[in-house]
PyMOL Python script that loads the backbone (N, CA, C, O; Angstrom):
from pymol import cmd

cmd.read_pdbstr("""\
ATOM      1  N   UNK A   1      -9.873 -18.152  11.582  1.00  0.00           N
ATOM      2  CA  UNK A   1      -9.812 -19.219  10.674  1.00  0.00           C
ATOM      3  C   UNK A   1      -8.338 -19.284  10.235  1.00  0.00           C
ATOM      4  O   UNK A   1      -7.728 -18.323   9.766  1.00  0.00           O
ATOM      5  N   UNK A   2      -7.840 -20.481  10.428  1.00  0.00           N
ATOM      6  CA  UNK A   2      -6.332 -20.564  10.106  1.00  0.00           C
ATOM      7  C   UNK A   2      -6.211 -20.693   8.591  1.00  0.00           C
ATOM      8  O   UNK A   2      -7.126 -21.184   7.931  1.00  0.00           O
ATOM      9  N   UNK A   3      -5.158 -20.282   8.080  1.00  0.00           N
ATOM     10  CA  UNK A   3      -4.793 -20.397   6.781  1.00  0.00           C
ATOM     11  C   UNK A   3      -3.772 -21.699   6.544  1.00  0.00           C
ATOM     12  O   UNK A   3      -2.791 -21.966   7.238  1.00  0.00           O
ATOM     13  N   UNK A   4      -4.214 -22.373   5.489  1.00  0.00           N
ATOM     14  CA  UNK A   4      -3.261 -23.649   5.156  1.00  0.00           C
ATOM     15  C   UNK A   4      -1.921 -23.140   4.846  1.00  0.00           C
ATOM     16  O   UNK A   4      -1.728 -22.075   4.259  1.00  0.00           O
ATOM     17  N   UNK A   5      -0.959 -23.968   5.278  1.00  0.00           N
ATOM     18  CA  UNK A   5       0.484 -23.514   5.178  1.00  0.00           C
ATOM     19  C   UNK A   5       0.974 -24.882   4.261  1.00  0.00           C
ATOM     20  O   UNK A   5       0.558 -26.040   4.219  1.00  0.00           O
ATOM     21  N   UNK A   6       2.041 -24.169   3.571  1.00  0.00           N
ATOM     22  CA  UNK A   6       2.960 -25.185   2.698  1.00  0.00           C
ATOM     23  C   UNK A   6       4.220 -24.938   3.150  1.00  0.00           C
ATOM     24  O   UNK A   6       4.503 -23.852   3.656  1.00  0.00           O
ATOM     25  N   UNK A   7       5.109 -25.931   3.010  1.00  0.00           N
ATOM     26  CA  UNK A   7       6.591 -25.593   3.235  1.00  0.00           C
ATOM     27  C   UNK A   7       7.259 -25.124   1.862  1.00  0.00           C
ATOM     28  O   UNK A   7       6.899 -25.577   0.775  1.00  0.00           O
ATOM     29  N   UNK A   8       8.208 -24.229   2.009  1.00  0.00           N
ATOM     30  CA  UNK A   8       8.818 -23.659   0.749  1.00  0.00           C
ATOM     31  C   UNK A   8      10.417 -23.687   1.097  1.00  0.00           C
ATOM     32  O   UNK A   8      10.802 -23.478   2.247  1.00  0.00           O
ATOM     33  N   UNK A   9      11.179 -23.918   0.190  1.00  0.00           N
ATOM     34  CA  UNK A   9      12.703 -24.011   0.327  1.00  0.00           C
ATOM     35  C   UNK A   9      13.318 -22.817  -0.501  1.00  0.00           C
ATOM     36  O   UNK A   9      13.185 -22.649  -1.713  1.00  0.00           O
ATOM     37  N   UNK A  10      13.858 -22.199   0.184  1.00  0.00           N
ATOM     38  CA  UNK A  10      14.581 -20.853  -0.771  1.00  0.00           C
ATOM     39  C   UNK A  10      15.741 -20.493   0.112  1.00  0.00           C
ATOM     40  O   UNK A  10      15.779 -20.892   1.276  1.00  0.00           O
ATOM     41  N   UNK A  11      16.698 -19.742  -0.416  1.00  0.00           N
ATOM     42  CA  UNK A  11      17.782 -19.554   0.210  1.00  0.00           C
ATOM     43  C   UNK A  11      17.868 -17.906   0.612  1.00  0.00           C
ATOM     44  O   UNK A  11      17.468 -16.986  -0.102  1.00  0.00           O
ATOM     45  N   UNK A  12      18.434 -17.797   1.813  1.00  0.00           N
ATOM     46  CA  UNK A  12      18.488 -16.454   2.427  1.00  0.00           C
ATOM     47  C   UNK A  12      19.865 -16.230   2.514  1.00  0.00           C
ATOM     48  O   UNK A  12      20.661 -17.166   2.579  1.00  0.00           O
ATOM     49  N   UNK A  13      20.276 -14.801   2.522  1.00  0.00           N
ATOM     50  CA  UNK A  13      21.728 -14.544   2.962  1.00  0.00           C
ATOM     51  C   UNK A  13      21.982 -15.043   4.359  1.00  0.00           C
ATOM     52  O   UNK A  13      21.150 -14.951   5.261  1.00  0.00           O
ATOM     53  N   UNK A  14      23.229 -15.600   4.495  1.00  0.00           N
ATOM     54  CA  UNK A  14      23.547 -15.970   5.850  1.00  0.00           C
ATOM     55  C   UNK A  14      23.325 -14.951   6.956  1.00  0.00           C
ATOM     56  O   UNK A  14      22.671 -15.342   7.923  1.00  0.00           O
ATOM     57  N   UNK A  15      23.717 -13.861   6.953  1.00  0.00           N
ATOM     58  CA  UNK A  15      23.638 -12.862   7.864  1.00  0.00           C
ATOM     59  C   UNK A  15      22.318 -12.636   8.285  1.00  0.00           C
ATOM     60  O   UNK A  15      22.103 -12.460   9.485  1.00  0.00           O
ATOM     61  N   UNK A  16      21.352 -12.614   7.417  1.00  0.00           N
ATOM     62  CA  UNK A  16      19.789 -12.247   7.621  1.00  0.00           C
ATOM     63  C   UNK A  16      19.341 -13.422   8.329  1.00  0.00           C
ATOM     64  O   UNK A  16      18.645 -13.270   9.334  1.00  0.00           O
ATOM     65  N   UNK A  17      19.701 -14.740   7.871  1.00  0.00           N
ATOM     66  CA  UNK A  17      19.199 -15.705   8.681  1.00  0.00           C
ATOM     67  C   UNK A  17      19.820 -15.833  10.250  1.00  0.00           C
ATOM     68  O   UNK A  17      19.243 -16.301  11.232  1.00  0.00           O
ATOM     69  N   UNK A  18      21.097 -15.299  10.174  1.00  0.00           N
ATOM     70  CA  UNK A  18      21.452 -15.405  11.535  1.00  0.00           C
ATOM     71  C   UNK A  18      20.681 -14.326  12.408  1.00  0.00           C
ATOM     72  O   UNK A  18      20.220 -14.612  13.514  1.00  0.00           O
ATOM     73  N   UNK A  19      20.584 -13.208  11.900  1.00  0.00           N
ATOM     74  CA  UNK A  19      19.862 -12.160  12.577  1.00  0.00           C
ATOM     75  C   UNK A  19      18.404 -12.438  12.905  1.00  0.00           C
ATOM     76  O   UNK A  19      17.867 -11.991  13.919  1.00  0.00           O
ATOM     77  N   UNK A  20      17.743 -13.248  11.944  1.00  0.00           N
ATOM     78  CA  UNK A  20      16.455 -13.710  12.295  1.00  0.00           C
ATOM     79  C   UNK A  20      16.514 -14.476  13.482  1.00  0.00           C
ATOM     80  O   UNK A  20      15.797 -14.186  14.440  1.00  0.00           O
ATOM     81  N   UNK A  21      17.358 -15.493  13.510  1.00  0.00           N
ATOM     82  CA  UNK A  21      17.490 -16.601  14.747  1.00  0.00           C
ATOM     83  C   UNK A  21      17.820 -15.942  15.930  1.00  0.00           C
ATOM     84  O   UNK A  21      17.499 -16.372  17.038  1.00  0.00           O
ATOM     85  N   UNK A  22      18.529 -14.785  15.716  1.00  0.00           N
ATOM     86  CA  UNK A  22      18.914 -14.153  17.105  1.00  0.00           C
ATOM     87  C   UNK A  22      17.541 -13.316  17.705  1.00  0.00           C
ATOM     88  O   UNK A  22      17.207 -13.203  18.884  1.00  0.00           O
ATOM     89  N   UNK A  23      16.931 -12.825  16.609  1.00  0.00           N
ATOM     90  CA  UNK A  23      15.924 -11.810  17.100  1.00  0.00           C
ATOM     91  C   UNK A  23      14.547 -12.463  17.332  1.00  0.00           C
ATOM     92  O   UNK A  23      13.674 -11.821  17.917  1.00  0.00           O
ATOM     93  N   UNK A  24      14.322 -13.714  16.895  1.00  0.00           N
ATOM     94  CA  UNK A  24      13.094 -14.316  16.899  1.00  0.00           C
ATOM     95  C   UNK A  24      13.008 -15.658  17.388  1.00  0.00           C
ATOM     96  O   UNK A  24      13.839 -16.398  16.860  1.00  0.00           O
ATOM     97  N   UNK A  25      12.222 -16.233  18.276  1.00  0.00           N
ATOM     98  CA  UNK A  25      12.163 -17.592  18.659  1.00  0.00           C
ATOM     99  C   UNK A  25      11.866 -18.448  17.587  1.00  0.00           C
ATOM    100  O   UNK A  25      11.140 -18.063  16.671  1.00  0.00           O
ATOM    101  N   UNK A  26      12.388 -19.642  17.616  1.00  0.00           N
ATOM    102  CA  UNK A  26      12.246 -20.612  16.513  1.00  0.00           C
ATOM    103  C   UNK A  26      10.747 -20.980  16.212  1.00  0.00           C
ATOM    104  O   UNK A  26      10.405 -21.455  15.129  1.00  0.00           O
ATOM    105  N   UNK A  27       9.947 -20.748  17.163  1.00  0.00           N
ATOM    106  CA  UNK A  27       8.585 -21.168  17.017  1.00  0.00           C
ATOM    107  C   UNK A  27       7.707 -20.019  16.110  1.00  0.00           C
ATOM    108  O   UNK A  27       6.657 -20.221  15.501  1.00  0.00           O
ATOM    109  N   UNK A  28       8.413 -18.855  16.208  1.00  0.00           N
ATOM    110  CA  UNK A  28       7.786 -17.572  15.397  1.00  0.00           C
ATOM    111  C   UNK A  28       8.546 -16.946  14.035  1.00  0.00           C
ATOM    112  O   UNK A  28       8.236 -15.956  13.370  1.00  0.00           O
ATOM    113  N   UNK A  29       9.639 -17.878  13.871  1.00  0.00           N
ATOM    114  CA  UNK A  29      10.356 -17.344  12.676  1.00  0.00           C
ATOM    115  C   UNK A  29       9.536 -17.476  11.385  1.00  0.00           C
ATOM    116  O   UNK A  29       9.497 -16.515  10.616  1.00  0.00           O
ATOM    117  N   UNK A  30       8.945 -18.499  11.130  1.00  0.00           N
ATOM    118  CA  UNK A  30       8.019 -18.782   9.783  1.00  0.00           C
ATOM    119  C   UNK A  30       6.934 -17.625   9.823  1.00  0.00           C
ATOM    120  O   UNK A  30       6.754 -17.004   8.776  1.00  0.00           O
ATOM    121  N   UNK A  31       6.211 -17.291  10.929  1.00  0.00           N
ATOM    122  CA  UNK A  31       5.335 -16.209  10.851  1.00  0.00           C
ATOM    123  C   UNK A  31       5.716 -14.768  10.495  1.00  0.00           C
ATOM    124  O   UNK A  31       4.992 -13.939   9.945  1.00  0.00           O
ATOM    125  N   UNK A  32       7.207 -14.591  10.980  1.00  0.00           N
ATOM    126  CA  UNK A  32       7.647 -13.264  10.936  1.00  0.00           C
ATOM    127  C   UNK A  32       8.098 -13.324   9.561  1.00  0.00           C
ATOM    128  O   UNK A  32       7.955 -12.294   8.902  1.00  0.00           O
ATOM    129  N   UNK A  33       8.584 -14.276   9.037  1.00  0.00           N
ATOM    130  CA  UNK A  33       9.004 -14.217   7.408  1.00  0.00           C
ATOM    131  C   UNK A  33       7.847 -14.145   6.557  1.00  0.00           C
ATOM    132  O   UNK A  33       7.904 -13.481   5.522  1.00  0.00           O
ATOM    133  N   UNK A  34       6.668 -14.840   6.933  1.00  0.00           N
ATOM    134  CA  UNK A  34       5.372 -14.633   6.153  1.00  0.00           C
ATOM    135  C   UNK A  34       4.865 -13.229   6.174  1.00  0.00           C
ATOM    136  O   UNK A  34       4.459 -12.603   5.195  1.00  0.00           O
ATOM    137  N   UNK A  35       4.935 -12.821   7.380  1.00  0.00           N
ATOM    138  CA  UNK A  35       4.289 -11.243   7.416  1.00  0.00           C
ATOM    139  C   UNK A  35       5.322 -10.285   6.761  1.00  0.00           C
ATOM    140  O   UNK A  35       4.895  -9.269   6.213  1.00  0.00           O
ATOM    141  N   UNK A  36       6.521 -10.518   6.782  1.00  0.00           N
ATOM    142  CA  UNK A  36       7.517  -9.674   5.896  1.00  0.00           C
ATOM    143  C   UNK A  36       7.203  -9.755   4.530  1.00  0.00           C
ATOM    144  O   UNK A  36       7.096  -8.763   3.809  1.00  0.00           O
ATOM    145  N   UNK A  37       7.050 -10.945   4.150  1.00  0.00           N
ATOM    146  CA  UNK A  37       6.859 -11.279   2.541  1.00  0.00           C
ATOM    147  C   UNK A  37       5.407 -10.590   2.206  1.00  0.00           C
ATOM    148  O   UNK A  37       5.249  -9.763   1.308  1.00  0.00           O
ATOM    149  N   UNK A  38       4.527 -10.995   2.948  1.00  0.00           N
ATOM    150  CA  UNK A  38       3.112 -10.323   2.731  1.00  0.00           C
ATOM    151  C   UNK A  38       3.149  -8.822   2.457  1.00  0.00           C
ATOM    152  O   UNK A  38       2.598  -8.259   1.511  1.00  0.00           O
ATOM    153  N   UNK A  39       3.917  -8.224   3.475  1.00  0.00           N
ATOM    154  CA  UNK A  39       4.143  -6.672   3.290  1.00  0.00           C
ATOM    155  C   UNK A  39       4.999  -6.242   2.316  1.00  0.00           C
ATOM    156  O   UNK A  39       4.872  -5.085   1.914  1.00  0.00           O
ATOM    157  N   UNK A  40       5.965  -7.049   1.794  1.00  0.00           N
ATOM    158  CA  UNK A  40       6.730  -6.589   0.485  1.00  0.00           C
ATOM    159  C   UNK A  40       6.004  -6.821  -0.730  1.00  0.00           C
ATOM    160  O   UNK A  40       6.168  -6.143  -1.745  1.00  0.00           O
ATOM    161  N   UNK A  41       5.083  -7.920  -0.613  1.00  0.00           N
ATOM    162  CA  UNK A  41       4.429  -8.231  -1.866  1.00  0.00           C
ATOM    163  C   UNK A  41       3.390  -7.296  -2.113  1.00  0.00           C
ATOM    164  O   UNK A  41       3.061  -6.985  -3.257  1.00  0.00           O
ATOM    165  N   UNK A  42       2.813  -6.793  -1.005  1.00  0.00           N
ATOM    166  CA  UNK A  42       1.753  -5.797  -1.124  1.00  0.00           C
ATOM    167  C   UNK A  42       2.380  -4.306  -1.623  1.00  0.00           C
ATOM    168  O   UNK A  42       1.713  -3.529  -2.306  1.00  0.00           O
ATOM    169  N   UNK A  43       3.521  -4.073  -1.256  1.00  0.00           N
ATOM    170  CA  UNK A  43       4.414  -2.828  -1.533  1.00  0.00           C
ATOM    171  C   UNK A  43       4.544  -2.760  -3.051  1.00  0.00           C
ATOM    172  O   UNK A  43       4.262  -1.831  -3.808  1.00  0.00           O
ATOM    173  N   UNK A  44       5.102  -4.117  -3.343  1.00  0.00           N
ATOM    174  CA  UNK A  44       5.338  -4.330  -4.924  1.00  0.00           C
ATOM    175  C   UNK A  44       4.120  -4.154  -5.609  1.00  0.00           C
ATOM    176  O   UNK A  44       4.132  -3.288  -6.484  1.00  0.00           O
ATOM    177  N   UNK A  45       2.995  -4.814  -5.404  1.00  0.00           N
ATOM    178  CA  UNK A  45       1.716  -4.685  -6.116  1.00  0.00           C
ATOM    179  C   UNK A  45       1.248  -3.255  -6.233  1.00  0.00           C
ATOM    180  O   UNK A  45       0.774  -2.862  -7.299  1.00  0.00           O
ATOM    181  N   UNK A  46       1.359  -2.458  -5.185  1.00  0.00           N
ATOM    182  CA  UNK A  46       1.114  -1.013  -5.123  1.00  0.00           C
ATOM    183  C   UNK A  46       1.981  -0.141  -5.997  1.00  0.00           C
ATOM    184  O   UNK A  46       1.506   0.797  -6.637  1.00  0.00           O
ATOM    185  N   UNK A  47       3.183  -0.442  -6.015  1.00  0.00           N
ATOM    186  CA  UNK A  47       4.131   0.195  -6.791  1.00  0.00           C
ATOM    187  C   UNK A  47       3.801  -0.211  -8.410  1.00  0.00           C
ATOM    188  O   UNK A  47       3.768   0.633  -9.305  1.00  0.00           O
ATOM    189  N   UNK A  48       3.579  -1.568  -8.602  1.00  0.00           N
ATOM    190  CA  UNK A  48       3.128  -1.705 -10.001  1.00  0.00           C
ATOM    191  C   UNK A  48       2.101  -0.979 -10.426  1.00  0.00           C
ATOM    192  O   UNK A  48       2.181  -0.343 -11.477  1.00  0.00           O
ATOM    193  N   UNK A  49       0.835  -0.979  -9.549  1.00  0.00           N
ATOM    194  CA  UNK A  49      -0.343  -0.269  -9.967  1.00  0.00           C
ATOM    195  C   UNK A  49      -0.055   1.185 -10.112  1.00  0.00           C
ATOM    196  O   UNK A  49      -0.518   1.789 -11.080  1.00  0.00           O
ATOM    197  N   UNK A  50       0.642   1.764  -9.264  1.00  0.00           N
ATOM    198  CA  UNK A  50       1.001   3.183  -9.548  1.00  0.00           C
ATOM    199  C   UNK A  50       1.740   3.559 -10.744  1.00  0.00           C
ATOM    200  O   UNK A  50       1.552   4.671 -11.236  1.00  0.00           O
ATOM    201  N   UNK A  51       2.662   2.637 -11.319  1.00  0.00           N
ATOM    202  CA  UNK A  51       3.420   2.712 -12.346  1.00  0.00           C
ATOM    203  C   UNK A  51       2.487   2.501 -13.588  1.00  0.00           C
ATOM    204  O   UNK A  51       2.672   3.333 -14.476  1.00  0.00           O
ATOM    205  N   UNK A  52       1.571   1.606 -13.819  1.00  0.00           N
ATOM    206  CA  UNK A  52       0.822   1.211 -14.782  1.00  0.00           C
ATOM    207  C   UNK A  52      -0.538   2.313 -14.967  1.00  0.00           C
ATOM    208  O   UNK A  52      -1.162   2.525 -16.006  1.00  0.00           O
ATOM    209  N   UNK A  53      -0.741   2.863 -13.748  1.00  0.00           N
ATOM    210  CA  UNK A  53      -1.745   3.778 -13.828  1.00  0.00           C
ATOM    211  C   UNK A  53      -1.506   5.343 -14.094  1.00  0.00           C
ATOM    212  O   UNK A  53      -2.373   6.170 -14.375  1.00  0.00           O
ATOM    213  N   UNK A  54      -0.205   5.543 -13.948  1.00  0.00           N
ATOM    214  CA  UNK A  54       0.388   6.925 -14.026  1.00  0.00           C
ATOM    215  C   UNK A  54      -0.127   7.468 -15.338  1.00  0.00           C
ATOM    216  O   UNK A  54      -0.188   6.756 -16.340  1.00  0.00           O
ATOM    217  N   UNK A  55      -0.505   8.766 -15.322  1.00  0.00           N
ATOM    218  CA  UNK A  55      -1.085   9.416 -16.371  1.00  0.00           C
ATOM    219  C   UNK A  55      -2.449   9.053 -16.953  1.00  0.00           C
ATOM    220  O   UNK A  55      -2.794   9.513 -18.041  1.00  0.00           O
ATOM    221  N   UNK A  56      -3.138   8.330 -16.329  1.00  0.00           N
ATOM    222  CA  UNK A  56      -4.576   7.905 -16.835  1.00  0.00           C
ATOM    223  C   UNK A  56      -5.448   9.066 -16.668  1.00  0.00           C
ATOM    224  O   UNK A  56      -6.404   9.246 -17.423  1.00  0.00           O
ATOM    225  N   UNK A  57      -5.192   9.774 -15.817  1.00  0.00           N
ATOM    226  CA  UNK A  57      -6.093  10.815 -15.376  1.00  0.00           C
ATOM    227  C   UNK A  57      -5.613  12.176 -16.228  1.00  0.00           C
ATOM    228  O   UNK A  57      -4.749  12.930 -15.781  1.00  0.00           O
ATOM    229  N   UNK A  58      -6.177  12.359 -17.312  1.00  0.00           N
ATOM    230  CA  UNK A  58      -5.870  13.650 -18.107  1.00  0.00           C
ATOM    231  C   UNK A  58      -6.486  14.835 -17.698  1.00  0.00           C
ATOM    232  O   UNK A  58      -7.686  14.914 -17.435  1.00  0.00           O
ATOM    233  N   UNK A  59      -5.569  15.895 -17.629  1.00  0.00           N
ATOM    234  CA  UNK A  59      -6.188  17.211 -17.290  1.00  0.00           C
ATOM    235  C   UNK A  59      -7.335  17.868 -18.247  1.00  0.00           C
ATOM    236  O   UNK A  59      -8.176  18.625 -17.763  1.00  0.00           O
ATOM    237  N   UNK A  60      -7.321  17.567 -19.489  1.00  0.00           N
ATOM    238  CA  UNK A  60      -8.474  17.829 -20.373  1.00  0.00           C
ATOM    239  C   UNK A  60      -9.650  17.229 -20.221  1.00  0.00           C
ATOM    240  O   UNK A  60     -10.697  17.745 -20.612  1.00  0.00           O
ATOM    241  N   UNK A  61      -9.575  15.903 -19.546  1.00  0.00           N
ATOM    242  CA  UNK A  61     -10.779  15.427 -19.421  1.00  0.00           C
ATOM    243  C   UNK A  61     -11.409  15.711 -17.900  1.00  0.00           C
ATOM    244  O   UNK A  61     -12.518  15.290 -17.572  1.00  0.00           O
ATOM    245  N   UNK A  62     -10.655  16.386 -17.135  1.00  0.00           N
ATOM    246  CA  UNK A  62     -11.058  17.013 -15.696  1.00  0.00           C
ATOM    247  C   UNK A  62     -10.518  18.302 -15.546  1.00  0.00           C
ATOM    248  O   UNK A  62      -9.591  18.431 -14.746  1.00  0.00           O
ATOM    249  N   UNK A  63     -10.910  19.243 -16.145  1.00  0.00           N
ATOM    250  CA  UNK A  63     -10.453  20.771 -16.111  1.00  0.00           C
ATOM    251  C   UNK A  63     -10.743  21.086 -14.599  1.00  0.00           C
ATOM    252  O   UNK A  63      -9.758  21.544 -14.021  1.00  0.00           O
ATOM    253  N   UNK A  64     -11.844  20.948 -13.846  1.00  0.00           N
ATOM    254  CA  UNK A  64     -12.132  21.230 -12.507  1.00  0.00           C
ATOM    255  C   UNK A  64     -10.931  20.831 -11.534  1.00  0.00           C
ATOM    256  O   UNK A  64     -10.823  21.347 -10.422  1.00  0.00           O
ATOM    257  N   UNK A  65     -10.132  19.982 -11.970  1.00  0.00           N
ATOM    258  CA  UNK A  65      -9.004  19.702 -10.959  1.00  0.00           C
ATOM    259  C   UNK A  65      -7.817  20.384 -11.190  1.00  0.00           C
ATOM    260  O   UNK A  65      -6.815  20.236 -10.491  1.00  0.00           O
ATOM    261  N   UNK A  66      -7.909  21.265 -12.328  1.00  0.00           N
ATOM    262  CA  UNK A  66      -6.581  21.873 -12.806  1.00  0.00           C
ATOM    263  C   UNK A  66      -5.843  22.827 -11.706  1.00  0.00           C
ATOM    264  O   UNK A  66      -4.646  23.095 -11.810  1.00  0.00           O
ATOM    265  N   UNK A  67      -6.540  23.245 -10.800  1.00  0.00           N
ATOM    266  CA  UNK A  67      -5.940  23.952  -9.627  1.00  0.00           C
ATOM    267  C   UNK A  67      -5.397  23.142  -8.567  1.00  0.00           C
ATOM    268  O   UNK A  67      -4.629  23.567  -7.704  1.00  0.00           O
ATOM    269  N   UNK A  68      -5.871  21.817  -8.674  1.00  0.00           N
ATOM    270  CA  UNK A  68      -5.359  21.096  -7.508  1.00  0.00           C
ATOM    271  C   UNK A  68      -6.571  20.494  -6.840  1.00  0.00           C
ATOM    272  O   UNK A  68      -7.661  21.023  -7.056  1.00  0.00           O
ATOM    273  N   UNK A  69      -6.488  19.403  -6.021  1.00  0.00           N
ATOM    274  CA  UNK A  69      -7.836  18.711  -5.500  1.00  0.00           C
ATOM    275  C   UNK A  69      -8.008  19.427  -4.381  1.00  0.00           C
ATOM    276  O   UNK A  69      -9.158  19.386  -3.944  1.00  0.00           O
ATOM    277  N   UNK A  70      -7.094  20.191  -3.661  1.00  0.00           N
ATOM    278  CA  UNK A  70      -7.531  20.852  -2.475  1.00  0.00           C
ATOM    279  C   UNK A  70      -8.474  22.158  -2.731  1.00  0.00           C
ATOM    280  O   UNK A  70      -9.344  22.522  -1.939  1.00  0.00           O
ATOM    281  N   UNK A  71      -8.187  22.757  -3.872  1.00  0.00           N
ATOM    282  CA  UNK A  71      -8.970  23.818  -4.405  1.00  0.00           C
ATOM    283  C   UNK A  71     -10.330  23.416  -4.832  1.00  0.00           C
ATOM    284  O   UNK A  71     -11.326  24.088  -4.562  1.00  0.00           O
ATOM    285  N   UNK A  72     -10.357  22.349  -5.478  1.00  0.00           N
ATOM    286  CA  UNK A  72     -11.601  21.449  -5.948  1.00  0.00           C
ATOM    287  C   UNK A  72     -12.372  21.140  -4.810  1.00  0.00           C
ATOM    288  O   UNK A  72     -13.569  21.430  -4.803  1.00  0.00           O
ATOM    289  N   UNK A  73     -11.814  20.564  -3.805  1.00  0.00           N
ATOM    290  CA  UNK A  73     -12.727  20.203  -2.815  1.00  0.00           C
ATOM    291  C   UNK A  73     -13.214  21.371  -1.863  1.00  0.00           C
ATOM    292  O   UNK A  73     -14.281  21.297  -1.252  1.00  0.00           O
ATOM    293  N   UNK A  74     -12.414  22.382  -1.785  1.00  0.00           N
ATOM    294  CA  UNK A  74     -12.906  23.707  -1.124  1.00  0.00           C
ATOM    295  C   UNK A  74     -13.969  24.349  -1.938  1.00  0.00           C
ATOM    296  O   UNK A  74     -14.839  24.981  -1.338  1.00  0.00           O
ATOM    297  N   UNK A  75     -14.004  24.267  -3.204  1.00  0.00           N
ATOM    298  CA  UNK A  75     -15.132  24.834  -3.904  1.00  0.00           C
ATOM    299  C   UNK A  75     -16.422  24.052  -3.747  1.00  0.00           C
ATOM    300  O   UNK A  75     -17.558  24.525  -3.748  1.00  0.00           O
ATOM    301  N   UNK A  76     -16.019  22.598  -3.591  1.00  0.00           N
ATOM    302  CA  UNK A  76     -17.335  21.868  -3.135  1.00  0.00           C
ATOM    303  C   UNK A  76     -17.901  22.239  -2.140  1.00  0.00           C
ATOM    304  O   UNK A  76     -19.106  22.492  -2.133  1.00  0.00           O
ATOM    305  N   UNK A  77     -17.095  22.345  -1.052  1.00  0.00           N
ATOM    306  CA  UNK A  77     -17.646  22.431   0.367  1.00  0.00           C
ATOM    307  C   UNK A  77     -18.263  23.901   0.477  1.00  0.00           C
ATOM    308  O   UNK A  77     -19.264  24.128   1.157  1.00  0.00           O
ATOM    309  N   UNK A  78     -17.548  24.931  -0.288  1.00  0.00           N
ATOM    310  CA  UNK A  78     -18.042  26.412  -0.264  1.00  0.00           C
ATOM    311  C   UNK A  78     -19.458  26.209  -0.870  1.00  0.00           C
ATOM    312  O   UNK A  78     -20.357  26.502  -0.082  1.00  0.00           O
ATOM    313  N   UNK A  79     -19.765  25.876  -1.808  1.00  0.00           N
ATOM    314  CA  UNK A  79     -21.037  25.630  -2.559  1.00  0.00           C
ATOM    315  C   UNK A  79     -21.942  24.975  -1.698  1.00  0.00           C
ATOM    316  O   UNK A  79     -23.080  25.428  -1.822  1.00  0.00           O
ATOM    317  N   UNK A  80     -21.838  24.062  -0.864  1.00  0.00           N
ATOM    318  CA  UNK A  80     -22.638  23.449  -0.116  1.00  0.00           C
ATOM    319  C   UNK A  80     -23.053  24.253   1.111  1.00  0.00           C
ATOM    320  O   UNK A  80     -24.131  24.094   1.683  1.00  0.00           O
ATOM    321  N   UNK A  81     -22.098  25.144   1.477  1.00  0.00           N
ATOM    322  CA  UNK A  81     -22.359  25.771   2.722  1.00  0.00           C
ATOM    323  C   UNK A  81     -23.324  26.870   2.350  1.00  0.00           C
ATOM    324  O   UNK A  81     -24.091  27.255   3.232  1.00  0.00           O
ATOM    325  N   UNK A  82     -23.382  27.427   1.145  1.00  0.00           N
ATOM    326  CA  UNK A  82     -24.277  28.316   0.826  1.00  0.00           C
ATOM    327  C   UNK A  82     -25.857  27.885   0.805  1.00  0.00           C
ATOM    328  O   UNK A  82     -26.793  28.658   1.011  1.00  0.00           O
ATOM    329  N   UNK A  83     -25.949  26.577   0.532  1.00  0.00           N
ATOM    330  CA  UNK A  83     -27.204  26.127   0.371  1.00  0.00           C
ATOM    331  C   UNK A  83     -28.139  25.588   1.597  1.00  0.00           C
ATOM    332  O   UNK A  83     -29.357  25.409   1.606  1.00  0.00           O
ATOM    333  N   UNK A  84     -27.225  25.399   2.573  1.00  0.00           N
ATOM    334  CA  UNK A  84     -27.311  24.811   3.927  1.00  0.00           C
ATOM    335  C   UNK A  84     -28.409  25.773   4.615  1.00  0.00           C
ATOM    336  O   UNK A  84     -28.261  26.993   4.678  1.00  0.00           O
ATOM    337  N   UNK A  85     -29.507  25.093   5.114  1.00  0.00           N
ATOM    338  CA  UNK A  85     -30.302  26.101   6.042  1.00  0.00           C
ATOM    339  C   UNK A  85     -29.737  26.400   7.375  1.00  0.00           C
ATOM    340  O   UNK A  85     -28.919  25.599   7.829  1.00  0.00           O
ATOM    341  N   UNK A  86     -30.072  27.482   8.088  1.00  0.00           N
ATOM    342  CA  UNK A  86     -29.583  27.784   9.197  1.00  0.00           C
ATOM    343  C   UNK A  86     -30.380  27.499  10.336  1.00  0.00           C
ATOM    344  O   UNK A  86     -29.965  27.769  11.463  1.00  0.00           O
TER     345      UNK A  86
END
""", "prot")
cmd.dss("prot")
cmd.show_as("cartoon", "prot")
cmd.util.cbc("prot")
cmd.orient("prot")
């Protein structure tokens, strides 16, 4: 299913635009710019999410993870190994 498109006017550094024109055919330039913008917006969203959620997991609320996630997962796996039937 095709996504609706709209024309947008914005400025790019001349050297970047020249490089785009050299590297990508005229018919593919909008697609390349859209994909790059989508990827960068996703990265910015993730960065913002990480910054706003940092510190929300408190050690006092989850003492089982004080030794690290690897140790915690190992302890879970170890405990289930003992109860499995052979």
